[in-house]
C-alpha positions as a printed Julia matrix, in Angstrom:
181×3 Matrix{Float64}:
 -24.41    8.01   -3.58
 -22.52    9.78   -6.37
 -20.52   11.69   -3.76
 -19.57    8.45   -1.98
 -18.5     6.79   -5.24
 -16.45    9.86   -6.19
 -14.78    9.83   -2.76
 -13.99    6.09   -2.95
 -12.5     6.39   -6.44
 -10.6     9.61   -5.79
  -9.22    8.34   -2.48
  -8.11    5.06   -3.99
  -5.05    4.46   -1.76
  -7.29    4.7     1.32
  -9.98    2.6    -0.36
  -7.58   -0.22   -1.24
  -5.91   -0.02    2.19
  -9.3    -0.5     3.89
 -10.16   -3.35    1.5
  -6.83   -4.98    2.42
  -7.68   -4.68    6.12
 -11.1    -6.24    5.54
  -9.6    -9.13    3.53
  -6.94   -9.64    6.22
  -9.6    -9.66    8.93
 -11.54  -12.37    7.1
  -8.36  -14.42    6.55
  -7.36  -14.08   10.23
 -10.81  -15.13   11.42
 -10.64  -18.24    9.22
  -7.14  -19.27   10.34
  -6.61  -21.83   13.11
  -5.88  -19.87   16.27
  -7.74  -16.81   15.0
  -6.51  -13.44   16.15
  -3.12  -14.41   17.57
  -0.06  -12.23   16.91
   1.51  -14.49   14.27
  -1.74  -14.79   12.29
  -2.46  -11.07   12.47
   1.07  -10.14   11.37
   1.05  -12.64    8.48
  -2.38  -11.86    7.08
  -2.1    -8.08    7.4
   1.11   -8.21    5.38
  -0.23  -10.81    2.93
  -3.34   -8.84    2.08
  -1.82   -5.37    2.21
   0.59   -6.28   -0.6
  -1.81   -7.57   -3.24
  -4.6    -5.16   -2.36
  -3.05   -1.97   -0.99
  -0.08   -2.07   -3.34
  -0.99   -4.17   -6.38
  -4.58   -3.09   -6.9
  -3.9     0.53   -5.93
  -1.02    0.82   -8.4
  -3.03   -1.02  -11.08
  -5.78    1.57  -10.6
  -3.15    4.33  -10.83
  -1.9     2.8   -14.09
  -5.38    2.78  -15.59
  -6.08    6.37  -14.54
  -2.79    7.83  -15.77
  -2.64    5.89  -19.04
  -6.28    5.64  -20.12
  -7.88    8.57  -18.3
  -4.95   11.0   -18.2
  -7.15   14.09  -18.59
  -9.25   13.12  -15.56
  -6.19   12.23  -13.47
  -4.37   15.47  -14.36
  -7.39   17.64  -13.63
  -7.92   15.93  -10.31
  -4.34   16.64   -9.21
  -4.58   20.21  -10.51
  -1.95   19.72  -13.21
  -1.91   19.97  -16.99
  -1.97   16.75  -19.03
   1.6    15.58  -19.56
   3.37   12.75  -21.41
   4.96   11.9   -18.07
   1.61   10.53  -16.92
   2.19    7.52  -19.15
   5.58    7.01  -17.5
   3.96    7.19  -14.06
   1.29    4.8   -15.3
   3.77    2.23  -16.55
   5.88    2.51  -13.39
   2.66    1.88  -11.48
   1.88   -1.3   -13.42
   5.38   -2.54  -12.58
   4.79   -1.89   -8.88
   1.43   -3.67   -9.19
   3.14   -6.75  -10.64
   5.7    -6.86   -7.82
   2.9    -6.41   -5.26
   1.14   -9.46   -6.69
   4.36  -11.51   -6.7
   4.86  -10.69   -3.02
   1.61  -12.35   -1.94
   2.75  -15.14    0.4
   6.31  -14.44   -0.8
   9.52  -14.49    1.2
  10.97  -11.54    3.11
  13.09  -10.19    0.24
  10.23  -10.18   -2.28
   7.97   -8.5     0.26
  10.66   -5.93    1.04
  10.99   -5.16   -2.68
   7.21   -4.82   -2.97
   7.23   -2.2    -0.22
  10.56   -0.46   -0.89
  10.11    0.36   -4.59
   6.6     1.78   -4.33
   7.49    3.39   -0.99
  10.35    5.38   -2.51
   8.12    6.34   -5.42
   5.36    7.5    -3.04
   7.75    9.49   -0.86
   9.11   11.18   -3.99
   5.53   11.94   -5.06
   4.83   13.38   -1.6
   7.8    15.73   -1.99
   6.41   16.8    -5.37
   2.96   17.4    -3.88
   4.38   19.48   -1.03
   6.47   21.45   -3.52
   3.35   22.19   -5.56
   1.51   23.32   -2.44
   4.34   25.74   -1.63
   5.22   26.94   -5.15
   1.86   26.87   -6.94
  -0.62   26.92   -4.03
  -2.05   23.68   -5.46
  -4.53   22.54   -2.83
  -6.45   20.22   -5.15
  -7.78   17.2    -3.28
  -5.43   14.82   -5.07
  -2.41   17.01   -4.4
  -2.97   18.16   -0.82
  -5.58   15.71    0.49
  -5.73   12.0     1.17
  -3.3    11.21   -1.64
  -0.55   13.26    0.05
  -1.09   11.55    3.4
  -1.24    8.14    1.72
   2.02    8.86   -0.1
   3.7     9.54    3.23
   2.13    6.99    5.55
   1.36    3.89    3.46
   5.06    3.03    3.0
   5.57    3.52    6.75
   2.68    1.14    7.45
   4.1    -1.34    4.92
   7.51   -1.34    6.62
   5.84   -1.72   10.03
   3.83   -4.72    8.8
   6.98   -6.28    7.34
   8.77   -5.81   10.66
   5.83   -7.26   12.61
   5.76  -10.29   10.3
   9.52  -10.76   10.72
   9.12  -10.46   14.5
   6.26  -12.96   14.55
   8.35  -15.47   12.58
  11.46  -14.83   14.66
   9.6   -15.22   17.96
   7.83  -18.37   16.77
  11.06  -19.99   15.54
  12.9   -19.21   18.78
  10.06  -20.02   21.16
  10.51  -23.06   23.4
   8.64  -26.16   22.29
   5.53  -27.11   24.22
   6.27  -29.52   27.05
   9.95  -28.61   27.28
  11.21  -26.74   30.28
  13.62  -23.87   29.86
  16.66  -24.42   32.04
  18.51  -21.33   33.19
């Protein structure tokens, strides 16, 4: 059990992503129409923002600001004053992630773009540390690295799917009306 708890806490981006999927699945199942494209696109985006982004970055804030020794050791780095800067940037991303829940396209884009650029920059730093310092610590070369690369990609894909679902729905012919060609 201790190993499972350690894995869940140390793989927090994956943990919060899975929790977002579970919450979205529940929301989709409760929506009229159930698992139709528009519902799936909306709820996946709605719950990925407050859970995968907001809660994940809030957790990152807590770890880097209040448990900086633990966070640094886990990444394989020395404790640094920059951890507080990373922590406070993370709490800002968490706030934007919460604001984006059920928000419009621009707010959702901001909630994905800012953290996404931060995560891609972190991924570059992790890869550099693998190459330069042979740092293969789990939080430098493991799930965190893959999450840094792929979670923004997934976020942009969900945003595009939500846009597509809205665009298709708005331009679809109304029921009972024939399309003349």
